N, C-alpha and C positions, 0 to 999 in steps of 0.2 A: 605183452603190447607195450611200448614204449607211451608213459605218461603224456596224454596232450593236455596243453595247458587249458586249452577252450574247453574241453570236458570237463575238467576241475573245477571252471567259471559257472559253467552249465548247470553242474552237483549243485555248488553252492547258491545258485539260484533257485532251485529246486527245494533247498532248505527252507529258504526264506520265503518260498511261494507259499510249502505247506504249514510251515508255523502261522503264518497270517493266516491265511485260510481256514483253517484248522481252527484258530478262534473264533471266527465269522459262523461257521457251522455249528459248533459248539453253544454258543450264544443263542444263535436263531433257534435249535433245535432243543433245546432246554428250557427256552421261555414261551411259556402258552400263548402270551399276548402276542405272539410274531406268529401269527397264521394268519395276516390278510397278505394277500396277491401278490402286495409289492415287494414283501420280505421272501414270503416263497421264491420270488425268482430270483432276489438277491441272493437266498440260500441254494440255488441251481447255479450260480455264476460261481458263488466260493466252493461248491462241491467238486466241480469240474478244473478249476484252478488248481484246487488239492490234488485231486489224480492227476494233477499236470504237473505238481511238483514231486508227486511221489513217484511217476513217470521217469523224469529224468534223471532222480536219485537210484531208482533201479536200473535204469539202462548205463549208468555210468559203472555200477555196480558190477553188473552181468557182464560188460563187457571186458572189465580188467579183472573180473575175479572168477566167473564163471561162463567161459566164453561157448555158446551156444548158438546155432542158427533158429532151433525151436522157440527159445527164451528171447533170441534178439525180435523174434516175430511179434511175440506176446507184449515186448516192453514197446514197441514201436506202434502197435496197435491201440494199445493204452493211449500213448501219446497221441496219436491221430485221435481216437476219440473224444481224450479230454478236451484237447485244443479246440476242437469242433464243436463240443458242446460251450465250451468258454465263449468263442465268437457268436455262438446263436443264441446262447444266455442273454448278451448286452443286446441283441438284435429283440429279443422279447421284453426286456426292459425299455428299451426305447419304444416299442409299441405299446406299452403300458403306458408309458408316461405320454404318450401323445392322446391316450384314449380316455385318460383321465381329466386330458384340459377340453377336446374333444367333447366327448357326452361326459360331461361333469357331475349331471343330474340323477344319471342312470348309472353310474359307475358303482357304487356301494350298492350292487344287487347280486343274487345268485349267479347270475348270469356271466357276472366278469368272475368267477370263482370256477366257474365250468370252462370260462376261456381260459383260462390261468394253467388250468389242469391240461388242457387238452394241448396248448404250446409249450406244457413242458412235456409230454409224451412225444409230441412230433420232434421236439429240440435233441431229445435223449435219444429216442429212435433211429431216426438220422445218423446221429453222431455216432452208435454203435453200429451201423451199417457201416459207415465210412471205415471205422476201426478193423471190422473182421474181414475188411477185403483182402489187406497183405494177410492175414492168418488162415483165409480159405483158399489162398494159392494166387493170390494179383500179386503176386510179388516176382523180383527178377537175380533171385538168389541163382536158377539156373541159366538166365541170359542176362548176363551183366551189363551187354550193349543197352538193354531196354531201361536201364537204373536210371534215376532221376538226380538229384543234386543230394537228396537224402534216402539213402540205400536203406533197406531193400524195397524203398517204395518204388512204383514203374514211373515214367515219365508221363503216361498217362493218367494216373494215379493221384500224380500230384497236379497236372493240370488241374485235372477237376477241383481239387481241393482250392487252387488259387484262384481260379472261378469262380467258385461258390464265394472266396471270403470277398470279391470285388463286389459281387452282386449283393452281399450282407451290407458293403460300406456304402453302397449307392444305395440300397434302401435307408439304412441310419441317416446318412445325408440330406435323404428328400423329407424324411418325417421329422428332422431337427430343423430342417427351413419352416415345416409347418408349423412345429412347437412355436420357433421364434415369433412368428408371425401371429399365432394365437397368444404370444405371450405378451407384446407389443401393444397388441389390440385392446387386450385386458387391462394392461397397466393405463393406457389414452381414456379409455372409458372411465376406468377409476379414479384418475386425475380430477377428469371432466364432471363428475359427481359430486367431488368432495373440494371442487375446486382447489386442486393442489397447483403448487407452481410448475411450471413447464420443465424447470431443472428437477423438479423430484420424479416427473416422469421420465426424464432423461434418465436420471440415475441408477432407476428401477430396470427400465429395459437395458441399459448398458449390462447391471449386474447379470441380469439372466442370459443374456446373450453372451456374455465373458464365459457363465459354467460352463452353456453348452459347447462354445467353442474350444474349452480347454477337454472336455468329454470326447469329442470327435477329434480334436488333433491328437491326444496322445493314442487311440484308439489307431488312428492313420498312420501316427508316427512307428507305431510298433509293427504293426502288421502289414506296412505296405510293402517295404522293402521287401520281404521274405516271400511274398504274394507276385510279387514283380519278376522277381529271379527265378521264383519256381517255372514260371511260364518260360523265362527266358535261358534257362541253364540248362544241363543233362549231367553224364555220369561224367564228362570230361572237363567239366569245369572246375577251377580250382575249391580245396575244400576249404580255402580261407574266406571266402567269397559267403559259402553255408555256412558257417559259425557266424561270420560279421553281420547277416540278414536274421539268422535264429534267435542271438542272444536277444536284440530288442525286442522280437515277438515274447520270449518268456519275460521281459520285463512290464509286458502287459498284465500276465497276471498278479505279480508284484502290485502293481498301484491299482488295479482292481477292487480291493478292499478298502483301501484308503478313497478312491472315487466314491464307489456305490454303497459302502456299509459305516466304516470310520468316522464318515460325515454326517451319518442320520443321527439325530439328537437322544432317537429310543435305544441305539444299540449304545451311543455312550453313556446314556443314564446306567444301563445294566453293568458295561463293562466299568464302570466305577464302582458301582454298588457291589462287584463283584472283588476287585481291588481292595475296598474298603471290608470288607467280609460281611457285609451288610446285605447280601442277596436276595432279593425275594420274587420270585415267580408274577407276584401281584403288583408290582410296581405301577403307578399310575401312567399312563399314558396318553399322550394329545393322538388323537385321528388325524393323520396329515394324507396327503394326496402325491403319490409317485411325482408328481411334477416338482413336489418341495425338496425331495432328494436328489 
């Protein structure tokens, strides 16, 4: 096959994604202090993005060096599983942040740990089911007219994935609106109790809303174009449009470690300790709420 520059860019993106998220996975896995629910969810997100990066690399290698229909189905199944798990992990993180504010008094309990494991099981269970569909026969290899903009996924399969994404986005939007209301109410109560100036309350509220806007805006700008095009396009649509909408979706996996992991002060401490050669699993940590990260 002639080398497609878009495939090269996707492979490079996959390499960057793999390197970034491998660091997060290793840090969380080898640090006993990172066993809190919020770190488990961040680890789930990093694992999903790591698999997505590896899937992009393998897809490029198999397409140009080991062309095979069976291998193509496996790599596409891996990509569907990993990207679905990444999107669902973002939703679970949002739910965890909301509950940490809504049920602040009971958040640090065994119930939270149990709920976290349940969300992880549901996330990865649904993602694996979505990814197995092409391998189990729901593909368009024998019927090209049924193909979607991403071969060998069928049009119906991609429609389900796109609708699922839009549902996740709507749920995240609703949860972040509720988080904004809780944050604004808490900031106002603190300002009244401590006799802060109105300007201080305004700055605190604006900072919180800006952070949530960046998180939600990044997610929407990366995945919304591909989800909409997945609903509207079909096998006859130009491949250029597919690449132009799929590439921003991969950027979400590039930005996730920056937004959810590298901004966390505890993870920063461990990374600096590793860089300085003085890593210790017993580093002191300050207990923080998911809403702080």
